C-alpha positions as CSV (number, residue, x, y, z in Angstrom):
1,M,-18.0,85.5,0.4
2,E,-15.7,85.7,3.4
3,V,-18.3,83.9,5.5
4,N,-18.7,81.2,3.0
5,F,-14.9,80.7,2.8
6,M,-14.6,80.4,6.5
7,W,-17.5,77.9,6.6
8,V,-15.9,75.8,3.9
9,L,-12.5,76.0,5.7
10,S,-14.1,74.9,9.0
11,Q,-15.8,72.0,7.3
12,L,-12.4,70.9,5.7
13,V,-10.8,71.1,9.1
14,V,-13.5,69.1,10.8
15,N,-14.0,66.5,8.0
16,F,-10.4,66.0,7.0
17,G,-8.3,67.5,9.8
18,L,-9.7,65.4,12.6
19,P,-9.0,62.1,10.9
20,L,-5.5,63.3,10.2
21,V,-5.0,64.3,13.8
22,A,-6.3,60.9,14.9
23,L,-3.9,59.1,12.6
24,L,-1.0,61.2,13.8
25,I,-1.8,60.6,17.4
26,A,-2.0,56.9,16.8
27,Y,1.3,56.8,14.9
28,L,3.2,58.8,17.5
29,F,1.9,56.7,20.3
30,G,2.7,53.5,18.4
31,A,6.2,54.8,17.8
32,I,7.0,55.0,21.5
33,P,9.8,52.3,21.9
34,F,8.6,50.7,25.1
35,G,11.0,47.7,24.7
36,L,14.0,50.1,24.4
37,L,12.8,52.2,27.4
38,I,12.4,49.1,29.6
39,G,15.8,47.9,28.6
40,K,17.4,51.3,29.3
41,A,15.7,51.3,32.7
42,R,17.6,48.1,33.5
43,G,20.8,49.4,32.0
44,I,20.6,47.4,28.8
45,D,20.3,48.8,25.3
46,V,18.4,46.1,23.5
47,R,19.6,47.5,20.2
48,T,23.1,46.2,20.9
49,V,22.4,42.7,22.3
50,G,20.6,39.6,21.1
51,S,18.8,40.1,17.9
52,R,19.3,43.9,18.3
53,N,15.5,44.4,18.0
54,I,13.4,46.6,20.3
55,G,10.6,44.1,20.4
56,A,9.3,42.1,23.3
57,T,11.1,38.9,22.3
58,N,14.5,40.4,22.5
59,V,13.6,42.2,25.8
60,F,12.5,38.8,27.2
61,R,15.7,37.2,26.0
62,C,18.2,39.9,27.1
63,V,16.5,41.8,30.0
64,G,14.3,39.2,31.6
65,A,11.0,37.3,31.4
66,R,8.9,39.7,33.3
67,Y,10.3,42.7,31.4
68,G,9.6,40.9,28.1
69,I,6.0,40.2,29.1
70,L,5.7,43.9,30.1
71,A,7.1,45.0,26.7
72,F,4.7,42.6,24.9
73,F,1.7,44.0,26.9
74,L,2.7,47.7,26.2
75,D,3.3,47.0,22.5
76,M,-0.1,45.3,22.3
77,V,-1.7,48.3,24.0
78,K,-0.4,50.5,21.2
79,G,-2.7,48.7,18.8
80,V,-5.7,48.9,21.1
81,V,-5.1,52.6,21.7
82,G,-4.6,53.2,18.0
83,T,-8.1,51.8,17.2
84,L,-9.5,54.0,20.0
85,C,-8.0,57.0,18.3
86,G,-10.5,56.3,15.4
87,F,-13.3,57.6,17.7
88,I,-11.7,61.1,18.0
89,P,-13.7,62.6,15.1
90,M,-16.9,61.5,16.8
91,L,-16.2,63.9,19.6
92,L,-16.8,66.9,17.4
93,L,-18.8,65.6,14.5
94,E,-22.5,65.4,14.9
95,E,-22.9,62.1,12.9
96,V,-20.3,59.6,11.7
97,G,-21.4,56.5,9.8
98,T,-20.6,53.1,11.3
99,D,-18.5,52.0,8.4
100,T,-16.6,55.3,8.3
101,T,-15.8,54.9,12.0
102,L,-14.7,51.3,11.5
103,L,-12.5,52.3,8.6
104,L,-10.9,55.1,10.6
105,R,-10.3,52.7,13.6
106,V,-8.6,50.2,11.3
107,L,-6.5,52.9,9.7
108,C,-5.5,54.4,13.1
109,G,-4.6,50.9,14.4
110,T,-2.5,50.5,11.3
111,A,-0.8,53.8,12.0
112,A,0.1,52.6,15.5
113,M,1.5,49.4,14.0
114,L,3.5,51.3,11.5
115,G,4.7,53.6,14.3
116,H,6.0,50.6,16.1
117,M,7.7,49.2,13.0
118,F,9.0,52.5,11.7
119,P,9.3,54.8,14.8
120,V,10.2,58.4,14.0
121,Y,12.0,58.6,17.4
122,L,14.5,55.9,16.3
123,K,15.2,56.9,12.7
124,F,12.4,54.5,11.6
125,K,14.1,51.4,12.9
126,G,11.6,49.6,15.1
127,G,10.1,46.2,15.9
128,K,8.2,43.7,13.7
129,G,4.8,44.8,14.7
130,V,3.2,41.5,15.8
131,S,2.3,42.6,19.3
132,T,0.8,45.8,18.1
133,A,-1.1,44.0,15.3
134,L,-2.6,41.8,17.9
135,G,-3.7,44.9,19.8
136,L,-5.2,46.2,16.6
137,L,-7.2,43.0,16.2
138,F,-8.4,43.0,19.8
139,G,-9.7,46.5,19.0
140,V,-11.6,45.7,15.8
141,A,-11.8,41.9,15.5
142,P,-11.3,40.4,18.9
143,F,-12.3,36.9,18.0
144,A,-9.7,36.8,15.2
145,G,-7.2,38.2,17.6
146,L,-7.9,35.4,20.1
147,L,-7.6,32.7,17.5
148,G,-4.5,34.2,16.1
149,F,-2.9,34.4,19.6
150,A,-4.0,30.9,20.4
151,G,-2.5,29.7,17.1
152,W,0.7,31.5,17.9
153,G,0.9,29.9,21.3
154,I,0.4,26.4,19.8
155,F,3.0,26.9,17.1
156,F,5.5,28.4,19.4
157,G,5.0,25.7,22.0
158,L,5.6,23.0,19.4
159,S,8.6,24.6,17.6
160,R,10.0,27.3,20.0
161,Y,10.5,29.5,16.9
162,V,8.9,32.9,17.6
163,S,9.2,34.0,14.0
164,L,7.5,30.9,12.6
165,A,4.7,31.1,15.1
166,S,4.2,34.8,14.3
167,C,4.0,34.1,10.5
168,L,1.6,31.2,10.9
169,A,-0.6,33.3,13.3
170,A,-0.6,35.9,10.6
171,V,-1.8,33.3,8.1
172,I,-4.6,32.3,10.4
173,V,-5.8,35.8,10.9
174,G,-5.6,36.6,7.2
175,G,-7.6,33.4,6.4
176,L,-10.3,34.2,9.0
177,M,-11.0,37.5,7.3
178,W,-12.3,35.6,4.2
179,S,-14.3,33.1,6.2
180,P,-18.0,33.2,7.0
181,L,-17.1,34.6,10.5
182,Y,-16.4,38.0,9.0
183,A,-18.7,37.8,5.9
184,A,-20.8,40.6,7.3
185,R,-17.8,43.0,7.4
186,P,-17.1,45.2,4.3
187,L,-14.8,43.8,1.7
188,W,-12.2,46.5,2.4
189,F,-12.0,45.2,6.0
190,A,-10.8,41.8,4.8
191,I,-8.4,43.3,2.3
192,L,-6.8,45.7,4.9
193,I,-6.4,43.1,7.6
194,T,-4.9,40.6,5.1
195,I,-2.4,43.3,3.9
196,L,-1.4,43.8,7.5
197,A,-1.0,40.1,8.0
198,L,1.2,39.9,4.9
199,L,3.2,42.9,6.2
200,A,3.9,41.1,9.4
201,I,5.2,38.1,7.4
202,V,7.4,40.4,5.2
203,K,9.0,41.9,8.3
204,H,10.1,38.3,9.3
205,R,11.6,37.6,5.9
206,T,15.2,37.4,7.3
207,N,14.0,35.0,9.9
208,L,12.3,32.9,7.3
209,V,15.5,32.7,5.3
210,R,17.3,31.5,8.4
211,L,14.6,28.9,9.0
212,C,15.1,27.6,5.5
213,K,18.8,27.4,6.0
214,G,18.4,25.8,9.5
215,T,20.2,28.7,11.2
216,E,17.3,30.3,13.0
217,N,17.7,30.0,16.8
218,R,14.9,28.5,18.9
219,F,13.7,30.3,21.9
220,A,15.5,29.0,25.0
221,F,13.5,28.6,28.3
222,T,15.9,26.4,30.3
223,A,19.7,26.6,31.0
224,K,20.2,23.4,28.8
225,Q,18.3,25.0,25.9
226,R,20.3,28.2,26.3
227,A,23.6,26.2,26.3
228,I,22.6,24.4,23.1
229,R,21.5,27.6,21.4
230,D,24.8,29.4,22.4
231,A,26.9,26.4,21.2
232,K,25.0,26.5,17.9
233,R,25.6,30.2,17.6
234,M,29.3,29.9,18.3
235,Q,29.5,27.2,15.6
236,Q,27.8,29.4,13.1
237,E,30.1,32.3,13.9
238,A,33.2,30.0,13.5
239,T,32.1,28.9,10.0
240,K,31.6,32.4,8.7
């Protein structure tokens, strides 16, 4: 009886414990606030300047271009590493189905994305998850990730609205999941990725409200653009 109990317990640990460990590792890694750490290293707390967000855009704006690019890359790596965590159970299990592994990879990538958006280290106040979601896509659907990133670049170049470009890129990715390109993937795959795309849009709801009101600030590359942006911001502050 005791032997049977220990065998059952070991099976539960292997079959359920390992996926939980993988999800936890992915979340904790995703929760590392790279943008905040980069800003701190430069003597700037990005939570107190600009948009007060720890994401790459605010780092780019308030700390510097190269540091913003670094923050973007590291936040993207979170998603990639998250999907790799889905392979952890394969290290100890003799056989894991392809669909099961894919599901765990998507869930671990999602855990990393949620870690970025709701980091336990910062009382669950994090970034908007777009960079990490891109890393997730590169891990499980690289073509959709490339098209989404290309769409983001086009929309951003035309409008200079990071929020608008991010939301439209999410729409592209969500739409691709229901196209013939991913018809061979399981239905749950399309549903999960679409939910993540919608979540990214929901995280930008305040930006979308400002876009509708005409008060959302465009990204400023040049001194002239920054001067126009700052003048607009001062005018908005004066009318409050």
